[in-house]
FIROTOR-649836 format. One record per residue (C-alpha): z, y, x; residue in one letter; chain. Coordinates in Angstrom, 3 decimals. Each point is the difference from the previous one (the first is absolute). Layout:
ATOM:Z:Y:X:A:A
...
REM end
This chain:
ATOM:121.526:-91.387:110.208:M:A
ATOM:-1.909:2.555:2.130:L:A
ATOM:-1.352:-2.721:2.299:S:A
ATOM:-1.163:-1.934:-3.081:A:A
ATOM:-1.901:3.068:-1.207:F:A
ATOM:-1.527:0.263:3.473:G:A
ATOM:-1.191:-3.625:-0.210:R:A
ATOM:-1.407:0.720:-3.471:A:A
ATOM:-2.147:2.832:1.397:F:A
ATOM:-1.061:-2.176:2.944:R:A
ATOM:-1.381:-2.607:-2.413:T:A
ATOM:-3.625:1.128:-0.672:P:A
ATOM:-0.255:-1.229:-3.601:D:A
ATOM:3.410:1.314:-1.033:L:A
ATOM:-0.584:3.274:1.877:R:A
ATOM:-3.182:0.627:-2.008:R:A
ATOM:1.868:-0.618:-3.249:K:A
ATOM:2.852:2.325:0.955:L:A
ATOM:-2.326:2.803:1.148:L:A
ATOM:-2.092:-0.359:-3.153:F:A
ATOM:3.145:0.255:-2.138:T:A
ATOM:1.205:3.073:1.906:L:A
ATOM:-3.432:1.616:-0.390:G:A
ATOM:0.007:-0.474:-3.784:I:A
ATOM:3.552:1.379:-0.198:I:A
ATOM:-1.072:3.081:1.994:T:A
ATOM:-2.934:0.661:-2.353:I:A
ATOM:2.325:-0.472:-2.984:F:A
ATOM:2.469:2.585:1.312:R:A
ATOM:-2.750:2.496:0.855:L:A
ATOM:-1.278:-0.205:-3.576:G:A
ATOM:3.430:1.035:-1.292:A:A
ATOM:-0.476:3.477:1.551:F:A
ATOM:-3.637:0.669:-0.955:I:A
ATOM:0.036:2.151:-3.172:P:A
ATOM:-2.241:-0.887:-2.902:S:A
ATOM:-3.019:2.293:-0.593:P:A
ATOM:1.020:3.028:-2.026:G:A
ATOM:3.703:-0.232:0.927:V:A
ATOM:1.545:3.010:1.764:S:A
ATOM:1.823:-1.430:3.017:Y:A
ATOM:1.889:3.233:0.730:Q:A
ATOM:1.282:0.280:-3.586:N:A
ATOM:1.079:-3.667:0.019:V:A
ATOM:2.044:0.459:3.167:Q:A
ATOM:1.732:3.090:-1.391:Q:A
ATOM:0.744:-1.831:-3.243:C:A
ATOM:1.438:-3.011:1.840:L:A
ATOM:2.433:2.237:1.858:S:A
ATOM:1.424:1.206:-3.338:S:A
ATOM:0.108:-3.463:-1.632:N:A
ATOM:2.333:-2.015:2.186:Q:A
ATOM:1.639:-1.964:-2.849:D:A
ATOM:-2.649:-2.028:-1.751:Q:A
ATOM:1.510:-2.833:-2.032:G:A
ATOM:-0.987:-2.677:-2.442:G:A
ATOM:-3.339:-1.715:0.214:L:A
ATOM:-1.510:2.754:2.174:Y:A
ATOM:2.419:-0.931:2.759:Q:A
ATOM:-0.853:-3.706:-0.284:L:A
ATOM:-3.781:0.526:0.044:V:A
ATOM:0.283:2.607:2.766:N:A
ATOM:2.033:-2.538:2.003:L:A
ATOM:-2.742:-2.642:-0.283:F:A
ATOM:-2.697:2.533:0.898:S:A
ATOM:1.788:1.190:3.138:G:A
ATOM:0.385:3.536:-1.343:G:A
ATOM:-3.701:0.257:-0.872:A:A
ATOM:0.550:0.290:-3.773:L:A
ATOM:1.600:3.433:-0.018:L:A
ATOM:-2.592:1.226:2.519:Q:A
ATOM:-2.845:-1.174:-2.292:V:A
ATOM:-1.826:-1.498:2.976:S:A
ATOM:-2.885:-2.484:-0.208:I:A
ATOM:2.547:-2.856:0.186:F:A
ATOM:2.404:1.673:-2.439:A:A
ATOM:0.237:-3.006:-2.334:L:A
ATOM:0.834:-2.319:2.876:G:A
ATOM:0.379:-3.706:-0.656:I:A
ATOM:1.841:0.443:-3.314:M:A
ATOM:-3.013:-0.758:-2.286:P:A
ATOM:-0.545:-3.307:1.812:Y:A
ATOM:3.689:-0.925:-0.284:I:A
ATOM:-0.041:0.782:-3.724:T:A
ATOM:-3.228:-1.955:-0.520:A:A
ATOM:1.358:-3.020:1.878:S:A
ATOM:3.177:-0.032:-2.078:I:A
ATOM:-1.957:0.347:-3.255:I:A
ATOM:-2.358:-2.873:0.872:V:A
ATOM:2.967:-2.155:0.967:Q:A
ATOM:1.784:0.745:-3.273:L:A
ATOM:-3.179:-0.640:-2.017:L:A
ATOM:0.059:-3.618:1.186:R:A
ATOM:2.785:-0.539:-2.530:V:A
ATOM:-1.899:1.704:-2.832:V:A
ATOM:-3.624:-1.040:0.670:I:A
ATOM:-0.486:-3.790:0.483:P:A
ATOM:-3.317:0.587:1.782:R:A
ATOM:1.782:1.834:2.806:F:A
ATOM:2.429:-2.892:0.436:Q:A
ATOM:-2.930:-2.447:0.114:Q:A
ATOM:-1.655:2.045:2.731:L:A
ATOM:3.250:0.042:1.956:Y:A
ATOM:0.331:-3.793:-0.291:D:A
ATOM:-3.577:-0.566:1.214:E:A
ATOM:0.974:0.927:3.544:G:A
ATOM:-1.948:2.197:2.400:A:A
ATOM:-3.102:0.410:-2.200:S:A
ATOM:1.991:1.037:-3.075:G:A
ATOM:2.334:2.260:1.948:Q:A
ATOM:-3.003:1.789:1.540:S:A
ATOM:-1.083:0.933:-3.540:K:A
ATOM:3.516:1.297:-0.738:L:A
ATOM:-0.252:2.053:3.187:T:A
ATOM:-3.301:1.432:-1.246:Q:A
ATOM:1.605:0.911:-3.335:Y:A
ATOM:2.814:1.688:1.952:T:A
ATOM:-2.548:2.111:1.889:R:A
ATOM:-1.709:1.142:-3.185:Y:A
ATOM:3.344:0.845:-1.588:L:A
ATOM:1.026:1.889:3.159:T:A
ATOM:-3.059:2.267:-0.253:I:A
ATOM:0.645:0.566:-3.719:A:A
ATOM:3.645:0.878:0.629:L:A
ATOM:-1.033:2.183:2.926:G:A
ATOM:-2.347:1.946:-2.266:L:A
ATOM:2.751:0.416:-2.601:L:A
ATOM:2.602:1.029:2.588:N:A
ATOM:-2.434:2.412:1.672:A:A
ATOM:-0.678:1.720:-3.333:T:A
ATOM:3.727:0.273:-0.673:T:A
ATOM:0.705:1.328:3.502:L:A
ATOM:-2.687:2.681:-0.272:V:A
ATOM:1.336:1.054:-3.412:S:A
ATOM:3.548:0.252:1.348:L:A
ATOM:-1.179:1.948:3.049:A:A
ATOM:-1.975:2.502:-2.092:R:A
ATOM:2.802:0.473:-2.561:S:A
ATOM:2.657:0.538:2.688:G:A
ATOM:2.120:-3.017:-1.047:Q:A
ATOM:-0.594:-1.893:3.257:L:A
ATOM:1.939:2.656:1.978:L:A
ATOM:1.982:1.879:-2.676:P:A
ATOM:1.398:2.770:2.220:N:A
ATOM:-3.421:0.996:1.289:C:A
ATOM:-1.840:3.011:-1.401:Q:A
ATOM:-3.092:-0.419:2.196:L:A
ATOM:-3.060:-1.889:-1.300:P:A
ATOM:-0.382:-3.377:1.722:I:A
ATOM:-3.591:-0.373:-1.246:I:A
ATOM:-1.342:3.574:-0.238:P:A
ATOM:-3.415:-1.018:-1.383:D:A
ATOM:0.547:-1.091:-3.619:T:A
ATOM:-3.635:-0.814:-0.797:S:A
ATOM:-0.993:-3.401:-1.377:I:A
ATOM:-2.102:-0.814:3.075:I:A
ATOM:2.921:0.619:2.374:A:A
ATOM:2.368:-2.041:-2.173:T:A
ATOM:-2.373:-2.982:-0.155:I:A
ATOM:-0.528:0.194:3.780:L:A
ATOM:3.761:-0.165:0.676:V:A
ATOM:0.431:-2.913:-2.428:V:A
ATOM:-2.871:-1.947:1.590:I:A
ATOM:1.383:0.688:3.497:T:A
ATOM:3.494:-1.224:-0.882:L:A
ATOM:-1.396:-3.131:-1.683:T:A
ATOM:-2.236:-0.721:2.993:A:A
ATOM:3.026:0.419:2.262:G:A
ATOM:1.807:-2.695:-1.988:T:A
ATOM:-2.959:-2.359:0.382:G:A
ATOM:-0.198:0.713:3.741:L:A
ATOM:3.724:-0.722:0.452:I:A
ATOM:-0.393:-3.290:-1.868:M:A
ATOM:-2.963:-0.951:2.212:W:A
ATOM:1.883:0.872:3.204:M:A
ATOM:2.988:-2.071:-1.119:G:A
ATOM:-2.222:-3.024:-0.618:E:A
ATOM:-1.643:0.492:3.408:L:A
ATOM:3.412:-0.089:1.705:V:A
ATOM:0.916:-3.184:-1.883:T:A
ATOM:-3.291:-1.626:1.025:E:A
ATOM:-0.461:1.199:3.572:K:A
ATOM:3.387:1.399:1.027:G:A
ATOM:3.627:-1.098:0.076:V:A
ATOM:2.153:-0.259:-3.107:G:A
ATOM:-0.638:0.929:-3.599:N:A
ATOM:-2.163:3.128:-0.042:G:A
ATOM:1.324:1.557:-3.205:M:A
ATOM:3.603:-0.549:1.049:S:A
ATOM:-0.622:1.512:3.443:L:A
ATOM:-1.561:3.121:-1.527:L:A
ATOM:3.043:0.439:-2.244:I:A
ATOM:2.230:-0.557:3.053:F:A
ATOM:-1.916:2.704:1.874:T:A
ATOM:0.288:2.479:-2.876:S:A
ATOM:3.762:-0.458:-0.274:I:A
ATOM:0.649:0.009:3.754:A:A
ATOM:-1.978:3.230:0.372:A:A
ATOM:2.610:1.863:-2.026:G:A
ATOM:3.040:-1.125:2.019:F:A
ATOM:-0.154:2.579:2.843:P:A
ATOM:-0.417:2.898:-2.460:T:A
ATOM:2.850:-1.228:-2.211:S:A
ATOM:2.400:-0.521:2.886:L:A
ATOM:-0.949:3.367:1.508:G:A
ATOM:0.664:1.732:-3.330:A:A
ATOM:3.443:-1.619:-0.197:I:A
ATOM:0.810:1.127:3.569:W:A
ATOM:-1.094:3.592:-0.712:N:A
ATOM:1.597:0.371:-3.444:S:A
ATOM:3.164:-2.145:0.254:K:A
ATOM:0.835:-0.044:3.700:G:A
ATOM:0.623:-2.765:2.558:P:A
ATOM:2.969:-1.504:-1.890:G:A
ATOM:-2.029:-0.797:-3.117:T:A
ATOM:-2.963:-1.059:2.140:F:A
ATOM:1.969:-2.694:1.842:F:A
ATOM:1.662:-1.068:-3.253:T:A
ATOM:-3.437:-0.549:-1.514:V:A
ATOM:-1.063:-2.005:3.074:L:A
ATOM:3.107:-2.186:-0.277:A:A
ATOM:-0.643:-0.615:-3.708:I:A
ATOM:-3.614:-0.778:0.844:G:A
ATOM:0.906:-2.608:2.621:L:A
ATOM:2.427:-1.718:-2.371:V:A
ATOM:-2.600:0.064:-2.791:T:A
ATOM:-2.706:-1.469:2.244:V:A
ATOM:2.358:-2.782:1.137:A:A
ATOM:0.874:-0.791:-3.629:L:A
ATOM:-3.656:-0.042:-1.066:V:A
ATOM:-1.032:-2.235:2.915:V:A
ATOM:2.842:-2.420:-0.777:F:A
ATOM:-0.822:-0.259:-3.707:V:A
ATOM:-3.787:-0.097:0.461:E:A
ATOM:0.389:-2.955:2.369:Q:A
ATOM:2.503:-1.793:-2.261:S:A
ATOM:-1.239:-2.907:-2.073:Q:A
ATOM:1.230:-3.066:-1.835:R:A
ATOM:-1.726:-3.113:1.327:R:A
ATOM:-0.287:-2.730:-2.622:I:A
ATOM:-0.682:-3.365:1.731:P:A
ATOM:-3.042:-1.981:-1.154:V:A
ATOM:-0.719:-3.624:0.890:Q:A
ATOM:-3.458:-1.548:-0.321:Y:A
ATOM:-0.251:-3.722:-0.699:A:A
ATOM:-2.167:-2.257:2.158:K:A
ATOM:-3.343:-0.985:-1.485:R:A
ATOM:-2.766:-2.340:1.094:M:A
ATOM:-3.495:1.512:-0.024:I:A
ATOM:-2.363:-2.701:1.222:G:A
ATOM:1.591:-1.293:3.186:R:A
ATOM:1.857:3.190:0.749:R:A
ATOM:3.562:0.879:-0.885:T:A
ATOM:0.437:3.618:-1.015:V:A
ATOM:3.052:1.919:-1.135:G:A
ATOM:3.555:-0.782:0.900:G:A
ATOM:0.531:3.499:1.371:T:A
ATOM:2.780:2.462:-0.712:S:A
ATOM:-0.523:3.700:-0.615:T:A
ATOM:1.572:2.751:-2.064:Y:A
ATOM:-0.830:2.679:-2.574:I:A
ATOM:1.025:3.441:1.337:P:A
ATOM:1.333:2.237:-2.786:I:A
ATOM:0.625:3.485:1.370:K:A
ATOM:2.935:2.077:-1.142:V:A
ATOM:-2.387:2.911:-0.592:N:A
ATOM:-3.099:-1.647:-1.455:M:A
ATOM:-1.104:3.111:-1.888:A:A
ATOM:-0.372:2.239:3.056:G:A
ATOM:-0.241:3.706:-0.743:V:A
ATOM:-1.822:-0.344:-3.351:V:A
ATOM:3.140:0.393:-2.216:P:A
ATOM:0.862:3.281:1.733:V:A
ATOM:-3.530:1.327:-0.659:I:A
ATOM:0.141:-1.111:-3.634:F:A
ATOM:3.424:1.588:-0.564:A:A
ATOM:-1.030:3.290:1.648:S:A
ATOM:-3.155:0.185:-2.110:S:A
ATOM:1.823:-0.780:-3.257:M:A
ATOM:2.692:2.603:0.676:L:A
ATOM:-2.701:2.567:0.670:Y:A
ATOM:-1.525:-0.437:-3.475:L:A
ATOM:2.807:1.729:-2.022:P:A
ATOM:-0.219:3.061:2.243:G:A
ATOM:-3.789:0.028:-0.367:L:A
ATOM:0.289:-0.175:-3.809:I:A
ATOM:2.594:2.782:-0.005:A:A
ATOM:-2.236:2.100:2.244:Q:A
ATOM:-2.752:-0.069:-2.643:F:A
ATOM:2.497:0.980:-2.723:N:A
ATOM:1.412:3.139:1.565:Q:A
ATOM:0.584:2.820:-2.540:P:A
ATOM:-2.373:2.921:-0.289:K:A
ATOM:1.086:3.600:0.380:A:A
ATOM:2.640:0.896:-2.570:G:A
ATOM:0.720:-3.623:-1.004:E:A
ATOM:3.186:-1.935:0.736:S:A
ATOM:-0.110:-3.154:2.063:I:A
ATOM:0.317:-3.285:-1.894:A:A
ATOM:3.331:-1.848:0.537:P:A
ATOM:-1.656:-3.196:1.240:W:A
ATOM:-2.137:1.943:2.486:V:A
ATOM:3.087:1.808:1.283:E:A
ATOM:1.870:-3.312:0.365:W:A
ATOM:-2.868:-1.521:1.999:I:A
ATOM:-0.249:3.075:2.226:N:A
ATOM:3.735:-0.108:0.706:N:A
ATOM:0.476:-3.755:0.461:N:A
ATOM:-3.269:-1.780:0.875:L:A
ATOM:-1.767:2.402:2.350:T:A
ATOM:2.725:0.385:2.636:K:A
ATOM:0.635:-2.833:2.418:G:A
ATOM:3.630:0.972:0.567:D:A
ATOM:0.994:-0.441:-3.670:H:A
ATOM:2.160:-3.094:-0.754:P:A
ATOM:-2.093:-0.957:-3.065:I:A
ATOM:-3.176:0.087:2.091:Y:A
ATOM:1.589:-2.169:2.703:M:A
ATOM:1.352:-2.516:-2.530:A:A
ATOM:-3.343:-0.338:-1.808:L:A
ATOM:-1.814:-0.263:3.337:Y:A
ATOM:2.256:-2.851:1.139:F:A
ATOM:-0.185:-1.886:-3.333:V:A
ATOM:-3.795:0.291:-0.156:M:A
ATOM:-0.359:-1.296:3.561:I:A
ATOM:2.083:-3.066:-0.880:V:A
ATOM:-2.045:-0.575:-3.175:F:A
ATOM:-3.387:0.357:1.716:F:A
ATOM:1.134:-2.286:2.832:T:A
ATOM:0.640:-2.845:-2.436:Y:A
ATOM:-3.179:0.863:-1.912:F:A
ATOM:-2.246:-0.031:3.082:Y:A
ATOM:1.529:-3.153:1.480:V:A
ATOM:-0.466:-1.803:-3.330:A:A
ATOM:-3.705:0.898:0.089:I:A
ATOM:-0.732:-0.792:3.650:T:A
ATOM:1.995:-3.254:0.382:F:A
ATOM:-0.617:-2.773:-2.545:N:A
ATOM:2.494:-2.904:0.399:P:A
ATOM:-2.048:-2.259:-2.292:E:A
ATOM:-3.135:0.498:2.095:E:A
ATOM:1.894:-0.744:3.218:V:A
ATOM:1.558:-3.090:-1.595:S:A
ATOM:-3.397:-1.286:-1.178:D:A
ATOM:-1.530:0.467:3.460:N:A
ATOM:2.884:-1.864:1.614:M:A
ATOM:-0.327:-2.854:-2.506:K:A
ATOM:-3.759:-0.176:0.550:K:A
ATOM:0.416:-0.630:3.740:Y:A
ATOM:3.041:-2.246:-0.242:G:A
ATOM:2.621:2.590:0.928:G:A
ATOM:3.518:0.205:-1.358:F:A
ATOM:3.267:1.810:0.614:I:A
ATOM:2.686:-2.473:1.153:P:A
ATOM:2.341:-0.718:-2.893:G:A
ATOM:-2.282:1.654:-2.586:I:A
ATOM:-2.476:-1.896:-2.160:R:A
ATOM:-3.637:1.090:0.077:A:A
ATOM:-1.500:1.954:-2.883:G:A
ATOM:2.056:2.160:-2.342:K:A
ATOM:3.370:-0.569:1.804:P:A
ATOM:-1.589:1.359:3.192:T:A
ATOM:-1.358:3.065:-1.834:A:A
ATOM:3.427:0.609:-1.588:D:A
ATOM:1.690:-0.283:3.386:Y:A
ATOM:-2.445:2.453:1.599:L:A
ATOM:0.539:2.435:-2.883:Q:A
ATOM:3.772:-0.377:0.414:Y:A
ATOM:-0.170:0.823:3.716:V:A
ATOM:-2.507:2.815:-0.527:L:A
ATOM:2.018:1.761:-2.700:S:A
ATOM:3.125:0.032:2.168:R:A
ATOM:-1.569:0.982:3.289:I:A
ATOM:-1.907:2.855:-1.688:T:A
ATOM:3.276:1.678:-1.049:L:A
ATOM:1.129:0.993:3.533:P:A
ATOM:-3.605:0.924:0.794:G:A
ATOM:-0.142:2.340:-3.004:A:A
ATOM:3.327:1.633:0.887:F:A
ATOM:-1.157:0.385:3.595:Y:A
ATOM:-3.188:1.788:-1.131:L:A
ATOM:2.007:2.290:-2.264:G:A
ATOM:2.459:0.800:2.782:F:A
ATOM:-2.714:0.835:2.536:V:A
ATOM:-1.924:2.100:-2.546:A:A
ATOM:3.122:2.039:-0.807:L:A
ATOM:0.677:0.916:3.638:I:A
ATOM:-2.162:3.187:-0.021:P:A
ATOM:1.461:1.038:-3.375:L:A
ATOM:3.539:-0.398:1.335:V:A
ATOM:-1.058:1.973:3.087:A:A
ATOM:-1.097:2.803:-2.323:L:A
ATOM:3.532:0.187:-1.405:V:A
ATOM:1.865:-0.359:3.306:L:A
ATOM:-2.113:1.980:2.470:I:A
ATOM:-2.690:1.602:-2.213:S:A
ATOM:-2.784:-1.595:2.048:A:A
ATOM:-1.999:-1.940:-2.587:N:A
ATOM:-3.346:1.605:0.778:Q:A
ATOM:0.527:-0.588:3.750:N:A
ATOM:1.827:-3.349:-0.105:F:A
ATOM:-2.378:-2.634:1.413:P:A
ATOM:2.310:-3.047:0.139:F:A
ATOM:0.054:-1.377:-3.489:G:A
ATOM:-1.844:-1.222:-3.041:G:A
ATOM:-3.608:-1.010:0.299:T:A
ATOM:-0.496:1.367:3.527:S:A
ATOM:2.372:-2.338:1.842:I:A
ATOM:-0.873:-3.003:-2.190:L:A
ATOM:-3.700:0.368:0.747:I:A
ATOM:0.345:0.882:3.675:M:A
ATOM:2.340:-2.880:0.832:V:A
ATOM:-2.007:-2.509:-2.036:G:A
ATOM:-3.349:1.008:1.510:V:A
ATOM:1.467:0.245:3.504:G:A
ATOM:1.487:-3.492:-0.146:L:A
ATOM:-3.202:-1.519:-1.387:E:A
ATOM:-2.209:1.689:2.615:T:A
ATOM:2.237:-1.061:2.881:V:A
ATOM:-0.054:-3.583:-1.302:K:A
ATOM:-3.807:0.002:-0.075:Q:A
ATOM:-0.249:1.335:3.551:I:A
ATOM:2.587:-2.557:1.095:D:A
ATOM:-1.965:-2.824:-1.629:A:A
ATOM:-3.213:1.021:1.765:Q:A
ATOM:1.796:0.195:3.334:L:A
ATOM:1.454:-3.468:-0.478:Q:A
ATOM:-3.463:-1.379:-0.835:Q:A
ATOM:-1.092:1.118:3.470:R:A
ATOM:3.003:-1.705:1.656:H:A
ATOM:1.753:3.262:0.741:Y:A
ATOM:3.625:0.755:-0.637:E:A
ATOM:0.280:1.749:-3.369:G:A
ATOM:1.505:3.321:-0.949:L:A
ATOM:3.016:-1.710:-1.584:L:A
ATOM:2.298:-2.250:2.003:R:A
REM end
């Protein structure tokens, strides 16, 4: 493996791509520590030391921003607006026929969808920046902090911070596209990978200092088992054989080849976990805006939400989290994989599944396989997502537990994909690849 990396850096073209990618990642991490104009860096650091247990959506967004969110840096919003915009545009293909037509047109149509995603990213960045500034000024971003994060409350200062945060989102999106075009791997995915990996040393160090060596090595053991499980499932797929009939085009004979349709066990990726986390955050947000005033009693439904749906260690929260992940897994797979479309494309080019008639029987067979292989994938996502919540109950290390949920799913997925791309480029140059 190390010798293969050495050969990669000795290849001029690949070395330039790797160094360019590392340079963009370095700039991205530096931006996470540069405070926005008008933000008191000293007050933020003191507030962070007294707010070690941030849960809910704050924890998810702070994870994707590499800790920049709670520091209100210029890259505080991270890559989250782009992820949200991409998911929304993908879901709108089902609702808006024009979007589906653009997707079917190929590269030209998909470039327009990409442009729409960029516009939506800036709009969401502006909305998220306004919300973040409001939370920071009201003290809800870091509840235990009594110091002002943004001391200057004038309109000019507020607009400047909002514009800076929105521009940071646009800059991150541009850097991610540059890495995809001129670097190695998918740029957006690598930036998310960098943000998550940056928090691992701090989390593990906090566990060592607060829980001792015994808990530290227990967490490492759980992490290794979790990574092995994720790698195994992410690489697992059901290969449906496809045979193409021979056809005569002029004097040439084409077709007659055999291939397969790879259906992954986890086709939805990490999207169901993000959806479930966001949906479970909404009841707590609604209850937060319905807190009683001085002298009034708290409403029963607000009290129930505060007791059951705002704490990750509560059984009701865990059960709803698991059920919603399973539901969103089926929902997302149904949107992204269309058996009828795959069946029509196979029929158009003379392909068929051995033993299955072309047309509707093929679509029904693909739907049959998809519905059954999605079940273990959905349970696997729910199990991995619950690991940090179970850790909160067993060792009280939820805020410092790095091996679980979205973090491991994203890191393993991005790591495997990046290694495969480097391996493919090495093999194109007649070198031995990274993977034997």
